[in-house]
Backbone as a ProteinNet text record, in pm:
[ID]
protein_1_A
[PRIMARY]
MLNRALISIVDDDQTFRESMHQLVMSLGYTVEAFPSAADFLASRLLRETACLVTDVQMPGMTGVELHRHLVDAGYAIPTILVTAYPDEAIRDQALRDGVVCFLSKPVDDKHLDRCLRSALQPGTPIDDKS
[TERTIARY]
84.3	0	88.7	66.3	148.4	90	175.5	135.2	157	54.8	63	145.8	175.5	257	396.2	443.2	573.2	685.6	781.7	902.7	1013.9	1076.2	1188.1	1317.9	1413.2	1544.2	1647.5	1729.8	1836.6	1967.6	2055.6	2187	2282.5	2402	2498.7	2567.4	2559	2619.8	2522.6	2554.9	2462.8	2427.5	2524.1	2498.5	2401	2426	2335.9	2198.2	2195.3	2068.1	1983.1	2046.5	1973.5	1926.6	2010.9	1970.2	1858.8	1866.2	1760.1	1630.4	1640.3	1522.7	1454.7	1534.2	1480.2	1418.6	1487.4	1437.8	1304.2	1295.7	1171.9	1058.8	1090.7	989.8	943.2	1036.8	1001.1	911.3	915.9	828.6	689.8	672.1	540.4	514	619	600.5	631.6	576.6	613	740.7	842.4	973.4	1031.9	1098.3	1181.2	1313.7	1421.9	1554.3	1625.1	1706.1	1777.2	1922.1	2016.6	2158.7	2206.7	2122.1	2164.9	2043.1	2068.4	1962.4	1911.1	2002.8	1963.1	1868.5	1897.6	1809.6	1671.2	1667.1	1538.8	1461.7	1530	1463	1410.7	1475.4	1432.5	1324.8	1296.4	1203.4	1058.1	980.6	836	772.9	848.3	795.5	812.5	878.3	899.4	767.8	668.2	539.5	462.8	492.3	421.1	486.4	606.6	681.3	615.5	582.8	520.1	624.2	742.6	851.7	983	1084.1	1216.1	1315.3	1393.2	1502.6	1629.1	1718.2	1835.7	1961.9	2072.6	2203.1	2241.2	2314.8	2361.5	2475.1	2575.7	2695.3	2682.1	2662.5	2657.5	2726.2	2788.9	2846.8	2736.3	2769.7	2670.7	2589.5	2478.6	2389.7	2377.3	2406.9	2396.1	2249.3	2223.7	2087.5	2029.3	2113.6	2069.3	2031.2	2115	2085.1	1959.5	1941.1	1822.2	1697.1	1700.4	1585.6	1554.6	1656.7	1636.5	1581.4	1634.1	1586.6	1437	1398.1	1257.6	1168	1211	1134	1121.9	1234.8	1235	1147.6	1138.8	1058.6	911.4	876.9	737.1	692	786.4	751.2	758.7	645.6	641.1	657.6	774	800.3	873.4	810.4	880.2	1010.7	1118.8	1251.3	1319.7	1381.1	1463.6	1605.5	1698.5	1838.9	1912.5	2003.6	2083.5	2230.2	2317	2458.7	2549.1	2663.7	2768	2862.9	2847	2935.5	2853.1	2802.7	2717.7	2788.3	2716	2766.5	2652.3	2671.7	2564.7	2517.3	2610.4	2570.9	2481.6	2520.1	2439	2304.2	2307.2	2184.7	2089.4	2139.3	2054.9	1995.5	2076.8	2026.8	1922.6	1947.8	1852.4	1718	1721.5	1596.6	1525.1	1599.8	1539	1477.9	1539.8	1490.7	1370.9	1328.2	1207.6	1228	1352.6	1375.3	1308.2	1242.4	1168.1	1262.5	1366.3	1462	1601	1700.3	1840.2	1900.7	1924.3	1968.1	2112.7	2178.5	2315.6	2315.2	2409.2	2429.4	2516.1	2494.3	2382.4	2250.5	2145.6	2014.9	1946	1893.8	1815.6	1676.2	1638.1	1510.7	1391.2	1385.6	1269.8	1265	1380.6	1382.4	1340.2	1387.9	1346.7	1195.6	1139.9	996.1	920.5	966.2	902	912.3	1028.2	1046.8	953.4	942.3	853	708.6	667.8	530.1	505	601.2	587.9	581.9	664.1	665.9	531.6	470.9	346.1	222.3	239.3	128.1	177.1	184	234.8	167.4	247.6	196	226.3	268.6	307	438.6	443.4	567.3	676.2	799.8	915.6	1028	1124.9	1246.3	1341.7	1371.8	1453.2	1603.1	1641.9	1785	1824.4	1941.2	1983.1	2089.8
-118.2	0	124.3	211.8	331.8	446	506.7	624.3	744.2	822.7	936.5	1052.1	1049.7	1156	1150.8	1264.9	1271	1285	1195.1	1201.3	1249.5	1362.5	1413.5	1381.6	1328.9	1292.9	1387	1447.3	1536	1483.5	1438.5	1387.4	1400.2	1452.5	1472.6	1342.9	1238.6	1109	1029.1	1015.3	951.1	809	731.3	592	585.7	667.6	668.4	720	826.3	885.5	781.6	705.7	603.7	489.8	448.6	338.8	385.3	509.2	562.7	576	616.8	626.6	489.2	386.3	250	204.3	231.4	191	257.6	388.2	459.7	413.7	387.8	332.5	195.3	112.5	-21.7	-16.7	95.7	113.9	163.2	186.9	220.6	367	450.2	593.4	638.2	753.2	822.2	899.5	889.5	944.6	1022.7	1134.1	1207.9	1233.5	1234.6	1255.1	1370.3	1442.3	1560.2	1554.9	1597.7	1592.6	1707.8	1810.9	1924.5	1997.2	2076	2158.8	2257.8	2315.1	2412.1	2349.7	2226.2	2158.7	2135.1	2096.7	2075.8	2206.9	2312	2441.7	2499.1	2466.6	2515.7	2426.9	2315.4	2217.7	2260.3	2223.4	2245.4	2155.1	2054.6	1959.9	2007.3	2119.8	2171.3	2181.5	2243.4	2263.6	2134.2	2031.6	1904.2	1807.9	1839.7	1749.8	1738.4	1614.2	1588.5	1560.2	1514	1486	1495.4	1551.9	1567.4	1479.5	1401	1322.6	1379.1	1435.8	1502.2	1471.5	1468.8	1447.6	1572.3	1552.2	1665.9	1736.8	1662.2	1720.6	1719.8	1837.9	1851.4	1982.2	1985.6	2113	2213.8	2339.9	2444.6	2470.6	2401.6	2416.4	2281	2277.2	2151.4	2117.4	1996.1	1956.6	2039.5	2073.2	2157.4	2296	2352	2483.4	2478.2	2369.1	2353	2352.1	2276.4	2271.8	2411.9	2483.1	2619	2712.9	2701.5	2784.5	2759.8	2633.4	2599.4	2656.2	2641.1	2694.5	2846.2	2912.7	3058.8	3106.4	3024.6	3060.5	3021.9	2961.4	2928.3	2792	2706.6	2570.8	2477.9	2420.2	2328.8	2185.6	2155.1	2021.1	1940.7	1834.3	1750.3	1699.8	1708.4	1676.6	1568.8	1475.3	1369.7	1393.5	1409.2	1427.7	1295.3	1274.3	1152.1	1192.8	1121.3	1156.1	1034.8	1044.3	942.7	983.1	1105	1159.2	1209	1116.4	1156.3	1254.4	1356.1	1457.8	1492	1462.1	1481.3	1626.4	1722.6	1863.5	1903.4	1861.1	1891	1820.5	1693.8	1615.4	1682.4	1717	1776.8	1909.8	1993.2	2122.1	2100.8	2006.3	1978.8	1933.4	1846	1799.2	1913.8	2001.8	2119.9	2211.9	2216.4	2300.2	2238.5	2119	2059.3	1947.8	1903.3	1789.7	1666.6	1586	1469.4	1361	1329.9	1225.8	1265.4	1210.7	1230.5	1090.5	1041	902.6	894.6	786.7	761	665.8	688.4	595.9	481.7	359.5	316.8	324.5	359.6	379.8	245.8	231.1	112.2	125.1	27.8	32.7	55.1	-20	-10.9	124	175	305.7	414.7	406.2	502.7	497.5	377.9	362.1	428.3	408.6	472	624.4	673.2	818.1	875.8	807.4	854.1	856	751.5	747.3	861.7	887.7	996.3	1132	1148.3	1273.9	1299.7	1193.9	1208.3	1204.9	1153.1	1146.4	1203.9	1334.9	1395.9	1338	1317.5	1259.2	1111.4	1049.8	909.6	898.8	819.6	811.4	736.5	785.5	717.1	729.3	643.7	655.3	737.2	861.1	946.9	923.8	825.4	792.2	711.4	740	665.4	566.4
0	0	0	-92.1	-106.9	-25	56.6	132.1	40.3	19.3	-72.8	-16.8	112.3	170.6	108	59.9	-6.5	95.2	87.2	168.1	75.2	110.4	31.4	104.2	29	83.3	22.7	109	63.6	120	30.6	72.3	-45.5	-19.2	-126.6	-168.7	-86.1	-117.5	-203.7	-332.1	-426.1	-385.3	-341.3	-303	-186.2	-83.6	31.8	-8	-88.4	-132.4	-205.1	-294.1	-369.7	-279.6	-184.4	-96	-1.8	44.7	130.5	51.5	-74.2	-161.2	-170.6	-195.6	-206.1	-74.1	36.2	168	198.9	180.7	212.6	120.2	-6.9	-98.7	-50.4	-3.8	43	166.5	239	355.1	313	182.2	129.4	104.4	102.4	84.9	-57.4	-94.7	-217	-185.7	-273.1	-241.1	-358.2	-325	-420.1	-350.7	-427.4	-369.5	-439.5	-361.9	-410	-363.7	-448.3	-412.6	-325.1	-306.2	-224	-169.1	-64.3	-7	-111.2	-188.7	-291	-392.9	-435.2	-531.1	-471.1	-344.1	-277.6	-266.7	-222.5	-204.3	-335.9	-447.1	-578.6	-641.7	-579	-635.4	-620.9	-720.5	-713	-607.9	-559.3	-460.6	-316.9	-296.7	-161.3	-85	-145.3	-78.3	-57.4	-137	-125.8	-27	17.2	104.4	241.4	281.2	411.3	518.2	475.6	568.1	491.3	557.7	498.8	573.5	497.7	554.2	491.9	575.1	520.2	599.2	527.4	588.5	666.9	775.9	855.3	782.4	739.8	677.1	525.5	467.9	322.3	284.7	166.9	121.8	91.3	102.3	76.8	201.7	215.4	330.9	399.1	528.6	603.1	628.2	672.3	706.3	819.1	916.9	1028.2	976.3	889.5	831.5	744.5	671.4	588.3	675.7	783.6	875	929	974.8	1028.8	921.3	799	688.4	663.2	661	637.5	747.5	872.8	985.3	973.4	946.8	933.8	817.8	712.2	594.5	611.4	726.2	752.7	704.8	666.2	623.7	744.2	780.6	894.7	845.1	789.2	735.6	842.4	893.9	990.9	928.6	1006.2	953.3	1034.4	962	1021	972.3	1066.2	1030.2	1039.3	944.3	938.2	928.9	1001.7	997.9	1010.7	946.6	962.5	1074.9	1124.5	1228.3	1346.6	1429.5	1541.9	1635.5	1674.6	1765.4	1861.1	1988.6	2087.1	2094.8	2086.7	2096.3	1978.2	1857.6	1738.8	1749.8	1792.2	1806.9	1905.5	2023.4	2126.4	2079.4	2014.2	1964.8	1855	1765.4	1657.4	1713.7	1812.7	1872.7	1944.6	2010.5	2073.3	1967.7	1849.1	1739	1666.9	1707.7	1650.9	1551.3	1532.7	1443.6	1505	1422.2	1470.4	1522.2	1445.1	1482.2	1434.8	1501.5	1464.3	1459	1337.4	1318.5	1272.5	1312.4	1268.3	1150.3	1057.7	946.5	996.4	954.6	869.5	946.2	876	937	961.4	1081.6	1116	1052.6	971.4	898	990.1	1099.1	1188.9	1259.9	1297.5	1363.6	1265	1142	1040.4	1020	1013.2	995	1110.5	1234.5	1350.6	1340.6	1297.2	1282.9	1176.4	1064.3	957.4	1005.3	1074.6	1126.4	1223.4	1310.5	1407	1336.3	1232.6	1157.3	1089.5	1037.9	962.8	1051.8	1173.9	1269.3	1401.8	1414.7	1537.2	1660.4	1763.4	1886.2	1896.7	1783.2	1785.8	1861.9	1969.3	2047	1972.7	1987.7	1933.8	2034.2	2019.8	2098.3	2011.2	2050.2	1963.8	1980.8	2056.1	2068.4	1945.6	1892.5	1773.2	1805.6
[MASK]
++++++++++++++++++++++++++++++++++++++++++++++++++++++++++++++++++++++++++++++++++++++++++++++++++++++++++++++++++++++++++++++++++

């Protein structure tokens, strides 16, 4: 069963972006992927995005900066941050700033699924520890 809610993935690592695209599709979601924050922000799909999954470390604009930009611009897009370089200070600040989940690479499929459900159904409890 396909969930019509659009999940947008932003990651500069093509291999990870493609594998995350496949994973999120396998969980039953509609998915689009972008190689940079700038590409996502310029996309006609920005307004249709129900949840954003983005890498923390990217050239140009980081995932944290992208989330802040969206909030400042008035877009209430639930955001899941993913990183290969976990940092507790960044994680704690991101969660205080309203990020739904902060996940470490490689991403655990079941944890990602719980995060997506929570993002799309606010109030759904999740364990936000990665």
